[in-house]
Backbone as CSV, one residue per row, in Angstrom:
resi,resn,N_x,N_y,N_z,CA_x,CA_y,CA_z,C_x,C_y,C_z
1,UNK,17.032,44.490,10.142,17.887,44.847,9.213,19.084,45.516,9.961
2,UNK,20.332,45.177,9.378,21.189,45.628,10.107,21.373,47.464,9.982
3,UNK,22.263,47.800,10.432,22.240,49.432,10.497,23.758,49.611,9.676
4,UNK,23.850,50.471,8.785,24.970,50.964,8.365,25.539,52.370,8.902
5,UNK,26.712,51.929,9.352,27.282,53.176,9.856,28.727,53.740,8.731
6,UNK,28.660,55.116,8.681,29.796,55.369,7.410,30.180,56.629,8.332
7,UNK,31.514,56.078,8.443,32.441,57.379,9.393,33.069,57.566,8.240
8,UNK,33.249,58.958,7.946,33.928,60.038,6.966,35.063,61.097,7.771
9,UNK,35.935,61.502,7.645,37.010,62.479,8.204,36.502,63.482,7.828
10,UNK,36.048,64.528,8.834,36.282,65.914,8.483,37.138,66.591,9.466
11,UNK,37.523,68.231,8.511,38.512,68.905,9.092,37.900,69.878,10.344
12,UNK,36.617,70.207,9.723,35.885,71.137,11.303,34.481,70.772,10.908
13,UNK,34.668,70.180,11.866,33.671,69.137,13.001,32.404,70.219,13.103
14,UNK,32.379,71.154,13.904,31.173,72.035,13.645,30.646,72.543,12.464
15,UNK,31.530,72.659,11.604,31.038,73.054,10.141,30.109,72.108,9.307
16,UNK,30.870,71.094,9.441,30.294,69.410,9.159,28.835,69.511,9.405
17,UNK,28.957,69.372,10.799,27.687,69.061,11.767,26.695,69.882,11.290
18,UNK,27.028,71.137,11.174,26.402,72.641,10.811,24.973,72.389,9.447
19,UNK,26.514,71.370,8.088,25.662,70.910,6.685,25.173,70.357,7.049
20,UNK,25.459,69.226,7.585,24.148,68.003,7.799,22.581,68.136,8.132
21,UNK,22.763,69.112,9.228,21.337,69.764,9.417,21.125,70.382,9.003
22,UNK,21.151,71.480,8.191,20.703,72.112,7.254,20.248,71.156,5.999
23,UNK,20.701,70.054,5.677,20.253,69.006,4.415,18.702,68.329,5.855
24,UNK,18.594,68.910,7.227,17.349,68.372,7.526,17.879,67.004,8.378
25,UNK,18.886,66.600,8.360,19.331,65.436,9.299,19.428,65.749,10.558
26,UNK,19.039,64.742,11.739,19.393,64.948,13.287,20.675,64.892,13.483
27,UNK,21.371,65.134,14.527,22.301,64.440,15.334,22.219,63.742,16.221
28,UNK,22.405,62.872,16.547,22.408,61.707,17.707,23.275,62.307,19.219
29,UNK,22.763,62.670,20.176,23.460,64.200,20.967,24.303,62.561,21.537
30,UNK,23.873,61.627,21.991,24.381,60.391,22.751,25.722,59.998,22.299
31,UNK,25.805,60.317,20.921,26.877,59.068,20.402,27.682,60.245,19.902
32,UNK,27.995,61.614,20.218,28.443,62.676,19.552,29.217,63.681,20.983
33,UNK,30.394,63.830,20.306,31.413,64.896,21.294,32.036,65.597,20.803
34,UNK,32.994,66.142,21.363,34.009,66.823,20.316,34.668,66.280,19.456
35,UNK,35.237,65.350,19.234,35.736,64.721,18.043,34.625,63.954,16.931
36,UNK,33.564,63.954,17.215,32.417,63.359,16.389,31.019,63.653,16.703
37,UNK,30.526,63.388,15.428,28.778,63.548,15.594,28.137,62.684,14.765
38,UNK,26.761,62.185,15.268,26.631,61.027,14.675,25.339,61.517,13.981
39,UNK,25.493,62.011,12.567,24.275,61.915,11.672,23.312,60.957,11.461
40,UNK,21.966,60.992,12.103,21.317,59.832,11.667,20.301,60.195,9.744
41,UNK,20.685,59.388,9.144,20.031,59.608,8.021,18.587,58.899,8.215
42,UNK,18.501,57.900,8.647,17.449,57.227,9.071,17.676,56.183,10.076
43,UNK,16.514,55.348,10.115,16.603,54.169,11.249,17.493,53.019,10.911
44,UNK,18.153,53.296,10.216,19.536,52.062,10.075,20.556,52.716,9.349
45,UNK,20.561,53.804,9.263,21.745,54.670,8.204,21.932,55.860,9.225
46,UNK,23.317,55.652,9.846,24.078,56.888,10.624,25.787,57.243,10.250
47,UNK,25.871,58.273,9.804,27.152,59.093,9.151,27.681,59.521,10.234
48,UNK,28.882,58.937,10.346,30.052,59.610,11.566,30.630,60.478,11.176
49,UNK,30.717,61.519,11.306,31.684,62.226,11.368,32.427,62.329,12.268
50,UNK,34.090,62.112,11.813,35.308,62.085,13.146,36.406,63.156,12.365
51,UNK,36.809,63.696,13.637,37.941,64.272,13.386,38.709,63.830,12.549
52,UNK,39.743,64.163,11.433,40.661,63.785,10.454,41.875,63.135,11.725
53,UNK,42.587,63.814,12.728,43.453,62.932,13.565,42.712,61.777,14.170
54,UNK,41.942,61.771,14.629,40.903,60.298,15.277,40.443,59.268,14.078
55,UNK,40.178,59.948,12.928,39.997,59.094,11.905,41.121,58.110,11.719
56,UNK,42.659,59.012,11.496,43.540,58.624,11.428,44.152,57.427,11.728
57,UNK,43.501,57.256,13.503,43.975,56.153,14.053,43.441,55.120,14.044
58,UNK,42.236,54.741,12.640,41.085,53.659,12.668,42.027,53.191,11.455
59,UNK,42.764,53.926,10.141,43.213,53.255,9.214,44.639,53.286,9.382
60,UNK,44.890,52.387,8.231,46.115,52.148,7.978,46.678,53.104,6.412
61,UNK,47.426,53.810,6.714,47.850,54.455,5.930,47.606,56.154,6.063
62,UNK,47.574,56.605,4.753,47.242,58.585,4.587,46.062,58.390,4.900
63,UNK,45.263,59.537,5.139,44.036,59.727,4.849,43.817,60.619,4.082
64,UNK,43.007,60.641,2.820,43.040,60.541,1.915,42.124,61.995,1.764
65,UNK,42.245,63.261,0.886,41.821,64.330,0.983,40.213,63.853,-0.114
66,UNK,38.952,64.163,0.526,38.370,63.474,-0.519,37.672,64.820,-1.842
67,UNK,38.468,66.111,-1.280,37.938,67.221,-2.469,38.839,66.929,-3.633
68,UNK,40.223,66.456,-3.355,41.404,66.543,-4.563,41.078,64.769,-5.295
69,UNK,41.220,64.012,-3.798,40.761,62.414,-4.846,39.730,61.809,-4.047
70,UNK,38.526,61.930,-4.859,37.143,61.385,-4.873,37.477,59.752,-4.555
71,UNK,36.745,59.062,-3.964,36.824,57.681,-4.013,35.357,56.974,-3.856
72,UNK,34.572,57.663,-3.415,32.921,57.020,-3.394,32.419,57.919,-3.539
73,UNK,31.141,57.599,-3.951,29.823,58.655,-3.660,28.865,58.059,-3.289
74,UNK,28.485,58.736,-1.958,27.225,58.267,-1.219,26.105,58.293,-1.632
75,UNK,25.107,57.467,-2.547,24.281,57.668,-2.741,23.086,57.578,-2.067
76,UNK,21.682,58.253,-1.762,20.458,57.964,-0.683,19.231,58.349,-1.870
77,UNK,18.587,57.356,-1.555,17.314,57.372,-2.441,16.287,58.574,-1.740
78,UNK,15.427,59.290,-2.371,14.464,60.166,-2.160,13.032,59.410,-2.169
79,UNK,12.308,59.800,-1.787,10.715,59.180,-2.568,10.041,59.810,-3.264
80,UNK,10.572,61.100,-3.995,9.777,61.721,-5.274,11.292,62.709,-5.920
81,UNK,11.002,62.437,-7.151,11.711,63.172,-7.871,12.044,64.503,-7.612
82,UNK,11.026,65.121,-6.974,11.153,66.785,-6.653,12.308,66.943,-5.590
83,UNK,12.329,65.749,-4.793,13.136,65.929,-3.744,14.946,65.428,-3.852
84,UNK,15.015,65.281,-5.067,16.394,65.464,-5.612,16.614,66.969,-5.330
85,UNK,15.728,67.467,-6.475,16.363,68.954,-6.651,16.177,69.673,-5.355
86,UNK,15.383,69.636,-4.208,15.366,69.771,-2.947,16.342,69.890,-2.397
87,UNK,16.816,68.421,-2.042,18.018,68.183,-1.321,19.220,68.648,-1.760
88,UNK,19.249,69.013,-3.079,20.427,69.209,-3.784,20.457,70.883,-3.783
89,UNK,19.411,71.642,-3.976,19.131,72.775,-3.212,19.585,73.247,-1.852
90,UNK,19.098,72.273,-1.057,19.608,72.999,0.534,20.847,72.682,0.471
91,UNK,21.658,71.563,-0.180,23.144,71.113,-0.044,24.335,72.713,-0.438
92,UNK,23.287,72.951,-1.688,23.829,74.240,-2.209,24.140,75.673,-1.107
93,UNK,22.613,75.892,-0.909,22.250,77.014,0.484,23.053,76.657,1.508
94,UNK,23.534,75.262,1.968,24.776,75.825,2.928,26.057,75.489,2.489
95,UNK,26.373,75.740,1.427,27.770,75.979,1.485,27.985,74.974,0.267
96,UNK,27.641,73.984,-0.733,27.846,72.978,-1.513,28.102,73.759,-2.595
97,UNK,29.271,72.764,-3.254,29.062,73.293,-4.880,27.963,71.978,-5.402
98,UNK,27.279,72.305,-6.376,26.616,71.130,-6.941,27.435,70.206,-7.875
99,UNK,27.141,69.033,-7.717,27.953,67.853,-8.452,28.119,67.772,-10.033
100,UNK,28.628,67.079,-10.578,28.760,66.570,-12.242,26.816,66.276,-12.283
101,UNK,26.653,66.802,-13.339,25.166,66.546,-14.047,25.535,65.216,-14.062
102,UNK,24.159,64.106,-14.254,24.037,62.460,-14.495,23.111,62.624,-15.292
103,UNK,23.143,61.628,-16.473,22.333,61.275,-17.377,21.264,61.157,-16.590
104,UNK,20.087,61.732,-17.558,18.831,61.665,-17.005,17.391,60.342,-18.003
105,UNK,16.799,59.815,-17.210,16.079,59.165,-18.268,14.970,58.874,-17.403
106,UNK,13.751,58.092,-18.391,12.389,58.454,-17.207,12.115,57.577,-15.902
107,UNK,13.135,56.684,-15.959,13.024,55.756,-14.761,13.912,56.601,-13.132
108,UNK,14.841,57.225,-13.558,15.670,57.991,-12.380,16.224,59.299,-12.397
109,UNK,16.143,60.385,-11.825,16.747,61.708,-11.569,17.514,61.632,-10.256
110,UNK,18.445,62.061,-10.744,19.587,62.223,-9.615,20.442,63.765,-9.738
111,UNK,21.061,63.800,-8.619,21.355,65.194,-7.989,22.561,64.986,-7.378
112,UNK,23.996,66.232,-7.398,25.115,65.060,-6.839,25.466,66.881,-5.998
113,UNK,26.488,66.393,-5.054,26.890,67.703,-4.198,27.979,67.014,-3.219
114,UNK,28.729,67.851,-2.863,29.531,67.869,-1.745,29.389,68.083,-0.589
115,UNK,30.260,67.660,0.466,30.062,68.209,1.461,31.159,68.865,1.781
116,UNK,31.554,69.836,3.093,32.400,70.688,3.352,33.875,70.118,3.217
117,UNK,33.748,69.281,3.379,35.355,68.320,3.100,35.291,67.707,1.769
118,UNK,34.874,68.014,1.103,34.468,67.228,-0.579,33.942,65.766,-0.574
119,UNK,33.740,65.275,0.276,33.044,64.317,0.295,31.427,64.245,-0.465
120,UNK,31.760,63.436,-1.777,30.402,63.447,-2.538,29.200,62.343,-2.600
121,UNK,28.626,63.272,-2.423,26.902,62.634,-2.487,25.972,62.991,-3.604
122,UNK,25.413,62.021,-3.573,24.254,61.612,-4.460,22.841,61.847,-3.863
123,UNK,21.728,62.421,-4.664,20.301,62.216,-4.123,19.904,61.432,-5.274
124,UNK,19.065,60.353,-4.831,18.704,59.459,-6.409,17.219,59.217,-6.173
125,UNK,16.293,59.446,-7.130,14.779,58.843,-7.305,15.231,58.152,-8.711
126,UNK,14.147,56.700,-8.116,14.347,55.987,-9.277,12.700,55.403,-9.146
127,UNK,12.251,55.231,-10.691,10.954,54.899,-10.446,10.943,53.115,-10.122
128,UNK,9.794,52.601,-9.247,10.203,51.327,-8.380,9.599,50.515,-9.703
129,UNK,8.841,50.891,-10.675,8.642,49.723,-10.973,9.910,49.517,-12.455
130,UNK,10.891,49.917,-12.270,12.122,49.678,-12.897,13.333,49.290,-12.387
131,UNK,12.521,48.990,-10.784,14.101,48.679,-10.132,14.046,47.239,-10.035
132,UNK,15.117,46.600,-10.004,15.215,45.098,-10.213,15.525,44.582,-8.831
133,UNK,14.697,43.704,-8.494,14.990,43.175,-7.273,15.880,41.908,-7.144
């Protein structure tokens, strides 16, 4: 299984790191320094928080402000419907604003929030009987 690394620009690395740790994720100390923190979401997904100046060196053009110009929603599946609400509650307790409520049906339950820099996240539970392979 390939690994996915998602690199996000952040303004305040210690605050961003603390936010993701408050959600229950760990930081790989060997892949982190004063410019980056490697947040381990699971064995195959790592969110690399990178200070904005260093992120700007990786991309062409201006670095957008996700709080004002959202371009992507990062969705994480959770094993149980109640885990959606639990993850959103942890995010709100860590300083996030809840996101826009999503339509509900019997086969899915979602909740959304933003990190300290405005990156949009969604917790997603899907009834496995309705998942199309």
